[in-house]
MARSESE-199097 format. One record per residue (C-alpha): residue number from 1; residue in three letters; x, y, z. Coordinates in steps of 0.02 Angstrom, whole numbers, plus 50000, padded with zeros to 5 digits. Last residue first. Layout:
% MARSESE-199097
   k   r  east north    up
 NUM ALA     X     Y     Z
...
END
This chain:
% MARSESE-199097
   k   r  east north    up
 383 LYS 48040 51810 50310
 382 GLY 47969 51887 50153
 381 LEU 48111 52014 50151
 380 ILE 48237 51872 50150
 379 LYS 48141 51781 50011
 378 LYS 48133 51944 49912
 377 ILE 48323 51952 49919
 376 LYS 48339 51772 49860
 375 ASN 48220 51806 49715
 374 THR 48316 51960 49659
 373 ALA 48489 51880 49668
 372 ASP 48528 51890 49483
 371 LEU 48711 51864 49436
 370 LEU 48731 51703 49536
 369 PRO 48582 51622 49450
 368 SER 48659 51673 49282
 367 VAL 48823 51583 49317
 366 SER 48775 51439 49201
 365 ASP 48857 51272 49234
 364 ASP 49025 51218 49164
 363 TYR 49067 51114 49317
 362 ASN 49220 51221 49357
 361 VAL 49114 51374 49320
 360 THR 48986 51330 49455
 359 ASP 49114 51276 49584
 358 ILE 49215 51436 49561
 357 LEU 49061 51547 49573
 356 LEU 48995 51451 49724
 355 SER 49162 51478 49811
 354 ILE 49154 51663 49769
 353 MET 48981 51679 49846
 352 LYS 49034 51583 50000
 351 SER 49185 51697 50024
 350 MET 49083 51859 50013
 349 ASP 49078 51901 50200
 348 VAL 48999 52070 50236
 347 GLU 49097 52167 50368
 346 GLU 48999 52288 50476
 345 PHE 49083 52450 50528
 344 TRP 49008 52586 50639
 343 PRO 49067 52512 50805
 342 ALA 49248 52509 50742
 341 ASP 49339 52344 50767
 340 LYS 49334 52297 50583
 339 PHE 49403 52466 50533
 338 LYS 49545 52452 50661
 337 GLN 49582 52280 50589
 336 PRO 49624 52355 50420
 335 VAL 49511 52302 50274
 334 TYR 49596 52225 50122
 333 THR 49480 52194 49975
 332 MET 49340 52069 49951
 331 ASN 49291 52076 50135
 330 THR 49130 52170 50097
 329 SER 49064 52335 50163
 328 PHE 48916 52390 50270
 327 LEU 48938 52559 50355
 326 LYS 48825 52600 50502
 325 THR 48739 52748 50586
 324 ILE 48812 52896 50492
 323 TYR 48776 53078 50543
 322 GLY 48754 53033 50726
 321 LYS 48889 53151 50790
 320 GLU 48990 53002 50854
 319 TYR 48975 52916 50686
 318 TYR 49028 53073 50594
 317 GLU 49182 53091 50705
 316 ASN 49232 52909 50685
 315 MET 49214 52929 50497
 314 LYS 49321 53085 50505
 313 GLU 49460 52990 50593
 312 ILE 49451 52846 50470
 311 GLY 49604 52884 50364
 310 ASN 49629 52989 50207
 309 THR 49626 52838 50090
 308 PHE 49465 52778 50169
 307 PHE 49474 52618 50065
 306 THR 49307 52525 50074
 305 PHE 49246 52411 49935
 304 SER 49075 52335 49899
 303 VAL 48976 52479 49970
 302 ALA 48825 52504 50084
 301 VAL 48803 52662 50189
 300 TYR 48666 52682 50318
 299 VAL 48598 52852 50372
 298 ASN 48471 52853 50513
 297 ARG 48328 52979 50536
 296 ALA 48338 53107 50395
 295 ASN 48304 53283 50457
 294 LYS 48353 53379 50298
 293 LYS 48509 53437 50388
 292 LYS 48541 53252 50424
 291 LEU 48535 53220 50236
 290 GLU 48658 53361 50201
 289 ARG 48782 53292 50329
 288 ALA 48767 53117 50256
 287 ILE 48795 53186 50081
 286 ASP 48952 53281 50131
 285 PHE 49023 53130 50223
 284 VAL 48983 53011 50080
 283 SER 49067 53126 49954
 282 GLY 49225 53146 50059
 281 GLY 49248 52960 50095
 280 SER 49426 52959 50028
 279 ALA 49390 52807 49919
 278 ILE 49222 52729 49963
 277 MET 49170 52600 49835
 276 ASP 49031 52528 49726
 275 ASP 48895 52641 49791
 274 VAL 48736 52635 49895
 273 ILE 48670 52763 50021
 272 LEU 48526 52689 50123
 271 ILE 48424 52821 50213
 270 ASP 48306 52796 50361
 269 LYS 48160 52915 50352
 268 GLY 48098 53056 50465
 267 GLU 48126 53190 50333
 266 VAL 48194 53120 50170
 265 LYS 48078 53216 50054
 264 ALA 48072 53152 49875
 263 GLY 48213 53171 49750
 262 MET 48354 53280 49685
 261 TYR 48494 53336 49801
 260 GLU 48638 53450 49748
 259 HIS 48812 53410 49813
 258 GLN 48933 53558 49806
 257 ILE 49102 53614 49740
 256 ILE 49177 53442 49706
 255 PRO 49360 53444 49654
 254 ASN 49407 53389 49477
 253 ARG 49512 53231 49482
 252 GLY 49691 53167 49493
 251 ASP 49725 53212 49674
 250 VAL 49662 53390 49641
 249 ILE 49629 53450 49463
 248 LYS 49560 53625 49438
 247 LYS 49460 53719 49305
 246 TYR 49326 53584 49301
 245 ASP 49260 53636 49471
 244 ARG 49130 53503 49506
 243 ARG 48945 53504 49549
 242 LYS 48903 53328 49604
 241 TYR 48720 53276 49591
 240 PHE 48642 53185 49737
 239 LEU 48502 53068 49688
 238 GLY 48345 52996 49767
 237 VAL 48257 52827 49758
 236 ASP 48091 52769 49829
 235 LEU 48081 52593 49901
 234 GLY 48011 52424 49846
 233 LEU 48163 52327 49905
 232 VAL 48200 52249 49734
 231 SER 48164 52411 49644
 230 ALA 48256 52527 49764
 229 TYR 48412 52418 49766
 228 TYR 48408 52407 49575
 227 ILE 48379 52594 49558
 226 ALA 48527 52629 49673
 225 ARG 48643 52521 49566
 224 ASP 48585 52607 49407
 223 MET 48609 52777 49489
 222 ALA 48790 52747 49542
 221 GLY 48865 52851 49400
 220 THR 48741 52993 49428
 219 ASP 48809 53026 49603
 218 PRO 48784 52980 49787
 217 SER 48631 52872 49745
 216 ILE 48504 52870 49886
 215 VAL 48385 52731 49935
 214 MET 48239 52778 50047
 213 MET 48166 52704 50206
 212 GLN 48016 52721 50323
 211 ASP 47863 52744 50212
 210 LYS 47931 52630 50076
 209 ASN 47968 52492 50201
 208 PHE 48132 52399 50219
 207 CYS 48128 52419 50408
 206 ILE 48296 52424 50495
 205 GLN 48272 52407 50684
 204 ASP 48323 52223 50676
 203 ASP 48502 52279 50642
 202 VAL 48634 52147 50609
 201 ARG 48537 52009 50520
 200 HIS 48433 52115 50399
 199 MET 48582 52225 50360
 198 ALA 48691 52072 50330
 197 LYS 48561 51994 50213
 196 ILE 48546 52161 50121
 195 ILE 48736 52163 50099
 194 GLN 48746 51980 50044
 193 TYR 48607 52003 49916
 192 THR 48680 52163 49843
 191 SER 48859 52098 49827
 190 HIS 48862 52105 49638
 189 LEU 48946 52009 49497
 188 SER 49038 52085 49350
 187 GLU 49068 51949 49222
 186 PHE 49192 51947 49078
 185 GLY 49218 51799 48961
 184 THR 49338 51834 48819
 183 GLN 49296 51865 48635
 182 PRO 49229 52043 48661
 181 ILE 49385 52099 48756
 180 ALA 49386 52291 48753
 179 ASN 49195 52290 48758
 178 GLN 49215 52227 48937
 177 VAL 49247 52409 48986
 176 ARG 49058 52429 48970
 175 THR 49043 52366 49148
 174 GLU 49097 52534 49221
 173 HIS 49151 52542 49404
 172 ALA 49145 52352 49410
 171 ASP 49037 52292 49554
 170 PHE 49127 52126 49574
 169 THR 49253 52044 49458
 168 PHE 49270 51886 49357
 167 ILE 49384 51868 49205
 166 ASN 49363 51713 49098
 165 GLU 49473 51625 48969
 164 VAL 49643 51695 49015
 163 GLY 49767 51650 48878
 162 LEU 49901 51784 48902
 161 ASN 49826 51885 48759
 160 GLU 49662 51896 48856
 159 LEU 49754 51954 49011
 158 GLU 49840 52091 48910
 157 GLN 49675 52143 48833
 156 LEU 49601 52163 49007
 155 ALA 49750 52268 49062
 154 MET 49736 52382 48910
 153 ALA 49550 52410 48941
 152 CYS 49582 52455 49124
 151 ASP 49725 52574 49083
 150 LEU 49644 52680 48949
 149 SER 49771 52821 48951
 148 GLU 49723 53003 48936
 147 ARG 49725 53137 48802
 146 SER 49547 53208 48814
 145 ASN 49436 53113 48936
 144 ARG 49458 52926 48912
 143 LYS 49361 52790 48999
 142 ASP 49397 52648 49121
 141 GLN 49522 52733 49235
 140 ARG 49431 52698 49399
 139 SER 49430 52512 49360
 138 GLU 49621 52513 49356
 137 TYR 49623 52330 49413
 136 LEU 49449 52265 49454
 135 LEU 49421 52240 49640
 134 PRO 49355 52062 49653
 133 MET 49491 52001 49533
 132 ILE 49451 51820 49494
 131 VAL 49559 51767 49347
 130 HIS 49517 51608 49252
 129 ILE 49640 51494 49163
 128 ARG 49589 51336 49070
 127 ARG 49668 51165 49035
 126 ALA 49829 51215 49122
 125 LYS 49998 51183 49041
 124 GLY 50007 51348 48945
 123 ALA 50159 51409 49040
 122 ILE 50077 51407 49212
 121 ALA 50224 51513 49269
 120 SER 50172 51649 49146
 119 ILE 49998 51654 49224
 118 LEU 50081 51674 49394
 117 ARG 50191 51815 49330
 116 LYS 50040 51901 49252
 115 ILE 49950 51899 49419
 114 ASP 50110 51965 49502
 113 GLN 50112 52113 49381
 112 TYR 49934 52153 49434
 111 HIS 49985 52153 49617
 110 ASP 50129 52272 49585
 109 ASP 50019 52391 49484
 108 PRO 49887 52390 49622
 107 SER 50024 52451 49740
 106 MET 50130 52344 49855
 105 ARG 50198 52432 50008
 104 ASN 50386 52452 50011
 103 GLU 50507 52403 50149
 102 LYS 50683 52467 50124
 101 GLY 50843 52363 50112
 100 PHE 50869 52397 49927
  99 MET 50691 52337 49896
  98 ASN 50600 52235 50027
  97 TYR 50419 52183 49999
  96 THR 50251 52231 50075
  95 VAL 50070 52173 50074
  94 ASN 49958 52291 50175
  93 TYR 49909 52391 50021
  92 ASN 49783 52258 49968
  91 GLY 49689 52339 49823
  90 ILE 49744 52215 49689
  89 ASP 49659 52073 49783
  88 ALA 49702 51913 49692
  87 LEU 49619 51745 49654
  86 ILE 49687 51643 49508
  85 TYR 49571 51501 49457
  84 ILE 49647 51354 49364
  83 ASP 49554 51209 49281
  82 LYS 49690 51078 49282
  81 GLY 49770 50987 49136
  80 ARG 49947 51010 49201
  79 ILE 49948 51111 49363
  78 SER 50092 51019 49445
  77 GLU 50158 51082 49611
  76 LYS 50270 51221 49677
  75 LEU 50216 51358 49558
  74 GLN 50339 51503 49549
  73 GLY 50317 51686 49503
  72 LYS 50467 51799 49477
  71 ALA 50518 51966 49548
  70 GLU 50623 52123 49524
  69 GLY 50636 52242 49673
  68 ASN 50825 52263 49681
  67 ALA 50845 52133 49818
  66 PHE 50755 51999 49717
  65 ARG 50577 51950 49758
  64 ILE 50503 51775 49741
  63 ILE 50315 51764 49718
  62 GLU 50264 51594 49783
  61 ASN 50141 51456 49743
  60 ASP 50058 51304 49821
  59 ILE 49899 51268 49725
  58 ILE 49744 51285 49834
  57 TYR 49616 51146 49809
  56 SER 49625 51085 49988
  55 ASP 49587 50925 50084
  54 LYS 49532 50845 49923
  53 ILE 49376 50757 49858
  52 GLU 49386 50757 49667
  51 ASP 49447 50576 49668
  50 VAL 49275 50529 49735
  49 LEU 49201 50605 49577
  48 TYR 49315 50501 49465
  47 GLU 49285 50341 49563
  46 SER 49099 50361 49538
  45 CYS 48999 50278 49677
  44 SER 48950 50445 49752
  43 SER 48888 50449 49932
  42 ALA 49027 50563 49996
  41 PHE 49030 50666 49836
  40 GLU 48905 50801 49885
  39 GLU 48954 50823 50069
  38 ARG 49140 50815 50034
  37 ARG 49117 50933 49887
  36 ARG 49028 51064 49992
  35 LYS 49154 51058 50134
  34 VAL 49306 51071 50019
  33 ILE 49226 51213 49920
  32 PHE 49182 51312 50077
  31 ASP 49357 51286 50150
  30 ASP 49439 51345 49988
  29 VAL 49337 51507 49987
  28 LYS 49382 51539 50170
  27 LYS 49567 51509 50135
  26 GLY 49561 51624 49982
  25 LEU 49484 51765 50084
  24 GLU 49625 51757 50211
  23 LYS 49762 51734 50080
  22 CYS 49707 51870 49958
  21 SER 49857 51984 49935
  20 ASP 49977 51836 49943
  19 HIS 49898 51769 49783
  18 VAL 49785 51617 49792
  17 ILE 49803 51496 49648
  16 ILE 49652 51382 49649
  15 GLY 49657 51214 49559
  14 LEU 49506 51111 49510
  13 GLN 49529 50955 49405
  12 GLY 49456 50989 49234
  11 PHE 49288 51027 49155
  10 PRO 49206 50945 49305
   9 ILE 49095 50790 49282
   8 LYS 48915 50832 49318
   7 THR 48808 50784 49468
   6 ILE 48838 50923 49592
   5 LYS 48675 50959 49683
   4 GLN 48603 51135 49684
   3 ASP 48556 51197 49858
   2 GLU 48660 51356 49848
   1 MET 48587 51396 49677
END
């Protein structure tokens, strides 16, 4: 897919609206697209294709805040007839705004409202609108237990009603939420290839061999992801089952009483724990400790999104004690600099993947090669 030549006429002139929450990632994505199109179109004799060569495809935009906290979205250049891609990180808590003289951190709700404001500012003048939300808004509230809201489904339906043609996300907590918008494009891509590539590059001591490594799922919900890793790497898979206290609710969920392990022996093996996200980190810490009790050798953790809502002090402690060797996580949501500087953290850059996604859809090509990275992973292992 990365070597594919661009020969088709684009669906419409490309325009990328990068929200304030995603500026760093958006700049990298834009740079990749500019570089690729310059290389592909340089020898083209088509005036239309040459016209597609730009210094940047980012549409100048701004979210203007009033003193009482209200806001409006503004586009500072024409988007008429363009193929628009809105890129936003709803998990970026480092973006702030002033309200009544006080600085407030933006929540996922604030970021989502800004996405709608930008769509409203487009006012139907774009040829198509796509939303790239690497961390899916309200993805942790994707199903109903008793009398509860269905926030993720409602948000997707809102975007559909606003005229969004495609919604792209990564490692959705539950992909079946797309059933809420059966007439709108919804794709949940994965960071598996980029994570394995980073592991292979960073630590030459890692051996993806069945006798030396196992894949562990931290709960039943992540089992499909763990099975994919295990299948493509040719490894055994194990599972930790969460025993919860359903009589209590702490921080919006039932507290975990104990993690029960099911699977083959882990003694003397490297362990790869895979999940979509780390929130507080409690589950990963408990599992890592249990694995070391069972004499596992090294414990690696691979996730798409890292939050550590309770801070990284415990992660530092577990690294120093040898419970966790390395954490691999993407740059698709905000990661504080102190995380990046930690010896246990390895950032996995996803900007090239997102740039390929935008280029592919802009030229109306199939995204299937981007959804399945099995052959590329096997190529790495073959090397």
